[in-house]
Each structure stands twice: as structure tokens, then as C-alpha cells.
Steps between C-alpha positions, in 0.01 A plus 500: 500500500621845413609726781284784632735760346467324154123494534478864594728588210287306258180652628637851461607418147158363400326797649716737302429303189132512571518883526665522162250264332208689645642834384565355153136363483369849587716668232394247241129546592531881456678462164259226388203733532648754257634231259170315508309816415724575206476143366119483521459854362708405187263209413202704365735705284663187358152361421395819332818520302451140384139576411606805288770290337251234418257756349765657288662176381166363391494779233851418383477199279867471429712638781868475436644673801854378600374407854256261346756313292490127589799287421658178614639531852875449498635815674298585805518753780372395837385785731541360854335723761597426864532715809778730623513342851465164668306395805185461288443128532519312155422817305838524322563127491164427320594743214852361460366137508240586231765653283728198532202276415411706190859487371499123548172465318579716193764279331451678173641830626850536372595831663344629818576838647388577849374846601482487881300759696555524870821451690425140589452405134816683391712329769351159436568489128837673520624216726377246247696645209194544266506750221350823632366800320720811480268673756389364831250653744601445861351703772202642302230376745574772748274710283342351184454762234362496151826636357670167606244295316531731202881447492464126516228499224718716280794262528285192430322671208824605340652154530185339358436744212868485399462119468766427770248293698189295409294517814491636858359317800455638849496309824368678807277475804144631464323643812182307585460561871707556816559125518506403142747589226495316165802464270403598143682411183379740227611541137508877454671523152387458235160645608248225422214589276273290724552764773361762265202288379157643577350296770150506360333577171390859439146562626221599267479870462847563642656835431754496227774750581703694258867486581743780448768417418422164337474184723832367378690814627311483834588138532866577431493764774316280759722188468812653663282652771337158552844340546616771744197467714515115488850520655395775742220275624748213544716714722209632703363153561832367593562788747166438668555123512847548653372713783217255565734209506743675737214602734377138511843365551582746787162427658581134509856571625359716779262232613763229479737721710217538758458120520873463539511759775226317684685171475834650606336674792344179623845326463671784682248498785536126538884512502489782750255313718719190486808707592326656798373163615852354476644783703234460768572125513872571531436749788267263681753215462781708629300616807401133571861400484606747766254366756 
């Protein structure tokens, strides 16, 4: 059995750890509220943008925009979005595991370039010697801004339209709830015509709009904006999911620390009681020997 000094030292250490995990849980909860609001607020705009794109594309019979060009996937960019920090449970591990599984599944890919977003993704893939894009994005989740998504989208669009890559896939966590984050693998380039398909047939008597400029020009202007906002949404969803995962992990750690404190306190009290009893027995035995 450990000595009383060792037990007191361990109790003090666990209590200090519990204070840290409780503080981290509160910080994550405060950040989650803002990140969750931003992620949820982006969804209606994404739906409206998709609907407008569908309406315009239905009036363009032969769209030949470079972002729509579909070709055999040989050279691929993999956009891996993880977090900037750890202590978030399996948040980062799940993304990296999904990326490894996708690479193992796609045997036909001859050249894969990874574009890691988040410090954990950058560090993970650097250690494994994979080919990385010229730009990496570590530390951007302190404050997610549209300019960051615009920069990533510009890089991917240039690589794709210059025929240097054939497709772009993203792997990231999507925020579902405080206790649920889902890893999504999405093909973001080329933009699929199915995403722009009108969900239902035009209703009888529907208003026919006159477009100025023509629908093809509007479609050409909307497609880059659609790509930018798709990446922006991925970043927002991942940020909210990371804070939710960290809050849940720190809550579990705080509860586990409390259970360990209770167990150590009980062990300490038993050891202390045994020591006191032993000392009393020694005193009584010594007094009896003197008689």
C-alpha cells in the first residue's frame, strides 16, 4: 500500500487536473455556442445558394464551365480538416483514420496531394512523409473567416482549371449535436451536375424569369461562389464539432477525476485509520509491558 504522503500527493495532483479539465470544459462550452450559431446560420444560405444554382443551371442546356469538367481521377487533392488542438476525444483521430481508409480504398489514384487544414492535420501528415500542398493552414480555427475559405477555394480552383488535378475530396467532421460529430467524405471538385439538378418539376403557372445577363454568365459567376461557400461551411462545421467534442471529453475527464478523487480519499482514510490503530496498539502494548 502506498504511504500517506504518496496518497496525499496523488490526491493533490488529481484535484489540480480536475480544475484544469473543468476550466477547459467551460471555455469549450462558451466557444461552442458561438461556433454552433455560425454553423447553423450558414445552412439556410447554403440551401438558398444551391436552389438558385439549380434554377439557373436548369436554363443552361450545355454548361461548359471549367469547374464542371469531369475526367478520370488520377491526380487528386485531399482536403483534410482537423483541429488545431488536442484533448477533444477521438475528433482528430477519426478524421485521420477516414483519410487513411480513403487512400487505401482508392487504388486508381496515381498521385495524391494532401491539403491539411488545422495544426493536428498538418503535423500528422508531415510526420508520415506524404506529398503536401504548397500551402498549409495551421492555426486558422482560432477565428474562422470567409477569407480563409476563399483562399483555399482559389488554390483548388486554379489547380483544377489548369488541369493539374482531376478531383478534390474533403474529409472533415460535421456538427450534428453536442455529443455527435459525423465524419464526412465529400467530393467538392468537379462540382457535380446532380447537385444543381432541380429537385422537382416546375409547377404549372410558375413565373418565368428574364435573366440579365444570360443564365450561362450567371452560372459562371455562381460556381466559384458556390465552391467558396462549400469550403467555408466545412470549416464552420468542423470548428463547431471540435468545440463540442472537447467539451464532451473534458466533461468526462472531470467526472472521472471526481470518481478517482473519491476512491483515493477512501484509500487515504483507510490507510490513515490503520496507521492510527497501529500506533494505539503499540502504545497500549508498551504500557502493558511496563506493568
